[in-house]
C-alpha positions as CSV (number, residue, x, y, z in Angstrom):
1,X,118.6,141.9,83.7
2,X,116.5,143.3,80.9
3,X,112.9,142.0,81.2
4,X,111.5,144.5,78.6
5,X,109.7,143.5,75.5
6,X,108.4,145.6,72.6
7,X,105.2,145.0,70.6
8,X,104.3,147.2,67.7
9,X,106.4,150.0,69.0
10,X,105.0,149.8,72.5
11,X,107.4,149.0,75.2
12,X,106.4,146.7,78.1
13,X,108.4,146.7,81.3
14,X,108.1,142.9,81.2
15,X,106.2,140.3,79.0
16,X,103.4,139.5,81.5
17,X,100.0,140.8,80.6
18,X,96.6,140.0,82.1
19,X,94.0,138.5,79.7
20,X,90.7,140.1,78.8
21,X,87.7,138.9,80.9
22,X,89.8,137.5,83.8
23,X,91.1,140.6,85.5
24,X,88.2,143.1,85.3
25,X,89.9,146.5,85.0
26,X,92.5,145.6,87.6
27,X,90.9,147.4,90.6
28,X,90.2,144.3,92.7
29,X,93.6,142.7,92.0
30,X,95.3,145.9,93.0
31,X,94.1,145.1,96.5
32,X,96.4,142.1,96.5
33,X,99.5,143.5,94.8
34,X,100.6,146.5,92.7
35,X,99.3,145.6,89.3
36,X,101.5,148.3,87.8
37,X,104.3,145.8,88.3
38,X,103.0,143.9,85.3
39,X,103.8,144.6,81.7
40,X,100.3,145.3,80.7
41,X,96.6,145.0,81.6
42,X,93.9,144.1,79.1
43,X,90.4,145.3,79.8
44,X,87.3,143.2,79.8
45,X,85.7,142.8,76.4
46,X,83.9,146.1,75.7
47,X,80.8,146.7,73.6
48,X,79.1,149.9,72.5
49,X,76.2,149.3,74.9
50,X,76.4,147.8,78.4
51,X,75.8,144.0,78.4
52,X,74.4,141.9,81.2
53,X,75.9,138.8,79.7
54,X,74.4,135.3,79.6
55,X,72.1,133.7,82.2
56,X,73.8,131.4,84.8
57,X,75.1,128.8,85.0
58,X,77.8,130.4,82.9
59,X,81.0,129.2,84.6
60,X,81.9,125.5,85.2
61,X,85.1,123.8,86.4
62,X,86.5,121.0,84.3
63,X,89.5,118.7,84.8
64,X,92.6,121.0,84.3
65,X,90.4,123.9,83.0
66,X,87.3,126.0,83.1
67,X,84.3,126.5,80.8
68,X,82.8,129.9,80.5
69,X,79.9,131.4,78.6
70,X,79.8,134.8,80.4
71,X,78.6,136.5,77.2
72,X,80.8,139.6,77.3
73,X,79.2,141.2,80.4
74,X,80.6,144.7,80.6
75,X,79.5,148.3,81.4
76,X,79.9,149.6,77.9
77,X,82.7,151.6,76.2
78,X,81.6,155.1,77.3
79,X,81.5,154.0,81.0
80,X,84.9,152.4,80.6
81,X,86.5,155.5,79.2
82,X,85.0,157.8,81.9
83,X,85.3,155.5,84.9
84,X,87.8,152.7,84.4
85,X,90.4,153.9,82.0
86,X,91.8,156.6,84.3
87,X,92.6,154.0,86.9
88,X,94.1,151.5,84.5
89,X,96.4,154.3,83.1
90,X,97.4,155.4,86.6
91,X,98.9,151.9,87.3
92,X,101.8,152.5,84.9
93,X,101.2,149.2,83.1
94,X,100.5,149.3,79.3
95,X,96.7,149.6,78.8
96,X,95.1,147.4,76.2
97,X,91.4,147.9,75.5
98,X,89.6,144.8,74.3
99,X,86.9,145.6,71.7
100,X,84.0,143.3,70.7
101,X,81.0,143.7,68.5
102,X,78.1,142.1,66.8
103,X,78.6,143.5,63.3
104,X,81.2,145.5,61.3
105,X,79.7,148.9,62.2
106,X,79.9,148.0,66.0
107,X,83.6,147.2,65.7
108,X,84.3,150.4,63.7
109,X,82.4,152.6,66.2
110,X,84.0,151.1,69.4
111,X,87.5,151.1,68.0
112,X,87.2,154.7,66.9
113,X,86.1,155.7,70.4
114,X,88.9,153.7,72.0
115,X,91.4,155.0,69.5
116,X,90.5,158.6,70.4
117,X,90.5,157.9,74.2
118,X,93.6,159.3,76.0
119,X,95.2,156.5,78.0
120,X,94.6,153.6,75.7
121,X,97.9,152.3,74.5
122,X,96.8,149.5,72.3
123,X,93.5,147.9,71.1
124,X,92.9,144.2,71.0
125,X,90.0,143.3,68.7
126,X,88.1,140.2,69.8
127,X,86.8,138.5,66.7
128,X,86.7,135.1,68.2
129,X,83.6,134.8,70.3
130,X,80.0,133.9,69.3
131,X,77.7,136.8,68.5
132,X,74.4,137.6,66.8
133,X,74.5,138.9,63.2
134,X,77.8,138.4,61.3
135,X,80.2,139.3,64.0
136,X,82.6,137.9,66.5
137,X,83.1,134.2,65.8
138,X,81.6,134.6,62.3
139,X,84.3,137.0,61.4
140,X,87.0,135.1,63.2
141,X,86.7,131.6,61.7
142,X,87.1,132.7,58.0
143,X,90.2,134.4,56.5
144,X,88.0,136.6,54.3
145,X,86.0,137.6,57.3
146,X,89.1,138.4,59.3
147,X,90.5,140.5,56.4
148,X,87.1,142.3,56.0
149,X,86.8,143.4,59.7
150,X,90.5,144.3,60.2
151,X,90.5,146.4,57.0
152,X,87.3,148.3,58.2
153,X,88.7,148.9,61.7
154,X,92.2,149.8,60.5
155,X,90.8,152.9,58.7
156,X,89.7,154.4,62.1
157,X,92.3,152.9,64.4
158,X,95.1,155.3,65.4
159,X,96.6,153.0,68.0
160,X,98.5,149.7,67.5
161,X,95.9,147.0,66.7
162,X,96.1,143.5,68.0
163,X,93.7,140.9,66.5
164,X,92.7,138.1,68.8
165,X,92.4,134.8,67.0
166,X,90.1,131.8,67.6
167,X,91.5,128.3,67.8
168,X,88.3,126.9,66.4
169,X,89.6,126.6,62.9
170,X,91.3,124.0,60.7
171,X,94.4,126.2,60.0
172,X,95.0,129.2,62.2
173,X,97.9,130.5,60.1
174,X,95.5,131.5,57.3
175,X,93.6,133.8,59.7
176,X,96.9,135.1,61.1
177,X,98.1,136.0,57.6
178,X,94.8,137.5,56.8
179,X,95.0,139.7,59.9
180,X,98.6,140.7,59.1
181,X,97.8,141.5,55.4
182,X,94.8,143.6,56.4
183,X,96.8,145.8,58.7
184,X,97.0,144.2,62.1
185,X,100.1,145.3,64.1
186,X,100.1,142.2,66.2
187,X,98.0,139.0,66.9
188,X,97.1,137.4,70.1
189,X,96.2,133.7,70.5
190,X,94.5,131.6,71.5
191,X,91.0,132.4,72.6
192,X,89.0,129.7,74.2
193,X,88.3,126.3,72.6
194,X,84.6,125.5,72.0
195,X,83.5,122.9,74.4
196,X,80.7,121.7,76.7
197,X,80.0,119.8,79.9
198,X,77.1,117.5,80.8
199,X,75.5,116.5,84.1
200,X,74.7,112.8,83.9
201,X,72.3,113.0,86.9
202,X,70.1,115.7,85.5
203,X,70.8,114.7,81.9
204,X,71.3,118.4,81.1
205,X,74.1,120.6,79.9
206,X,76.0,122.2,82.8
207,X,76.0,125.6,81.1
208,X,72.8,127.4,80.5
209,X,74.0,128.3,77.0
210,X,74.8,124.6,76.5
211,X,78.3,125.3,75.1
212,X,81.1,127.6,76.2
213,X,84.8,128.2,75.9
214,X,87.4,126.0,77.5
215,X,90.5,127.6,79.0
216,X,93.1,126.8,81.5
217,X,96.0,124.3,81.5
218,X,94.0,121.8,79.4
219,X,94.4,124.0,76.3
220,X,98.1,124.8,76.8
221,X,99.4,122.2,74.3
222,X,97.0,123.4,71.7
223,X,98.0,127.0,72.3
224,X,101.7,126.3,72.1
225,X,101.3,124.5,68.8
226,X,99.3,127.4,67.3
227,X,101.6,130.1,68.5
228,X,104.5,128.1,67.0
229,X,102.7,127.7,63.7
230,X,101.8,131.4,63.5
231,X,105.3,132.5,64.4
232,X,106.6,130.6,61.3
233,X,103.9,132.2,59.1
234,X,103.7,135.9,60.0
235,X,106.2,138.7,60.7
236,X,104.2,140.7,63.2
237,X,104.5,140.2,67.0
238,X,102.5,137.5,68.7
239,X,101.0,137.6,72.2
240,X,100.6,134.0,73.4
241,X,98.0,132.7,75.9
242,X,96.3,129.5,76.9
243,X,96.8,127.7,80.2
244,X,99.8,129.7,81.5
245,X,100.2,129.2,85.3
246,X,103.9,129.4,85.8
247,X,107.0,131.2,84.7
248,X,108.2,128.1,82.9
249,X,104.9,128.1,80.9
250,X,105.5,131.8,79.9
251,X,109.0,130.9,78.8
252,X,107.8,128.0,76.7
253,X,105.3,130.3,74.9
254,X,108.2,132.8,74.2
255,X,110.3,130.0,72.8
256,X,107.5,129.1,70.4
257,X,107.5,132.7,69.2
258,X,105.5,134.9,71.6
259,X,106.9,138.3,72.3
260,X,104.7,138.5,75.4
261,X,102.0,136.3,77.2
262,X,98.6,136.9,78.7
263,X,97.6,135.2,81.9
264,X,93.9,134.4,82.1
265,X,92.2,131.6,83.9
266,X,95.0,131.4,86.5
267,X,93.9,134.8,87.8
268,X,90.5,133.3,88.8
269,X,91.8,130.5,91.0
270,X,94.9,132.4,92.2
271,X,94.7,136.2,92.6
272,X,98.5,136.5,92.8
273,X,99.0,134.4,89.6
274,X,100.2,137.1,87.2
275,X,102.8,138.6,89.7
276,X,103.9,135.1,90.7
277,X,104.4,134.2,87.0
278,X,106.5,137.3,86.5
279,X,108.7,136.6,89.5
280,X,109.1,133.0,88.4
281,X,110.1,134.0,84.9
282,X,112.6,136.5,86.3
283,X,114.1,133.9,88.6
284,X,114.3,131.5,85.7
285,X,116.2,134.0,83.6
286,X,118.6,134.7,86.5
287,X,119.2,131.0,87.1
288,X,119.9,130.4,83.4
289,X,122.1,133.5,82.9
290,X,119.6,135.0,80.4
291,X,120.3,138.8,80.5
292,X,117.6,139.8,78.1
293,X,114.2,138.0,78.1
294,X,113.7,138.9,74.4
295,X,116.4,136.3,73.5
296,X,113.8,133.6,74.4
297,X,111.5,134.7,71.5
298,X,111.5,132.1,68.8
299,X,114.3,130.2,70.4
300,X,112.8,126.7,70.1
301,X,115.2,124.1,68.8
302,X,113.4,121.7,66.4
303,X,116.4,120.1,64.5
């Protein structure tokens, strides 16, 4: 059986990738299983300077999901390149470095560093989280902003560029097209849905930052719909994510048009989640006599 998939010229041994911010740099999970068995590993969101992130409480469980306002805690891009990238590359999985920033110059600087770093196979640009200045969410919610930041980064990016899209917009296809037309090699979606939780007894928000991002199975129907809409709108590969906890979930995203999927929140409540999903997807293909997993891509029947 052929479980390989190809995104922007990069071959993945299978379509299961771990999502940014939920898998660290893979070291801890490698104590549970060989993370090199996965198709790819996406790093934590990286910034130019180290970040401590937001004050706690910054994680909260919700029905069928999780809220987070971690605030891009990370050791900084230079530390990553020197200390974490060699391990990630040694696993044999495709290495995707996730880049974040607070303004255009931040994005350009970090993408240039990652693009020049030996061992980074692809760069995923996170333009879908809140930031100071005009960055992150400010770029990600507006097609003109998406086009502006992608064009700026494309000039210095030598590696395949994935643009991660926010669901917190009225029409995600406009931003997908803006990313494609500005030079993105692929898009990934969805990032978390803006949300909040309240403690009735204290009459205060649960999260210190008041609002955060909702992920997990609760967002899966939203994510499927947006992947399907983008698949009809663009002609670059799509990496789908949002509430994937089983091999069937992964197959459903591929039917909606995803060439690969990212597993996020599931890693937090089940350390074996990604490898279990891979095994379930493989078994599903065997059961249904699917000899090439890529035949699932865009196979949704809507007539």
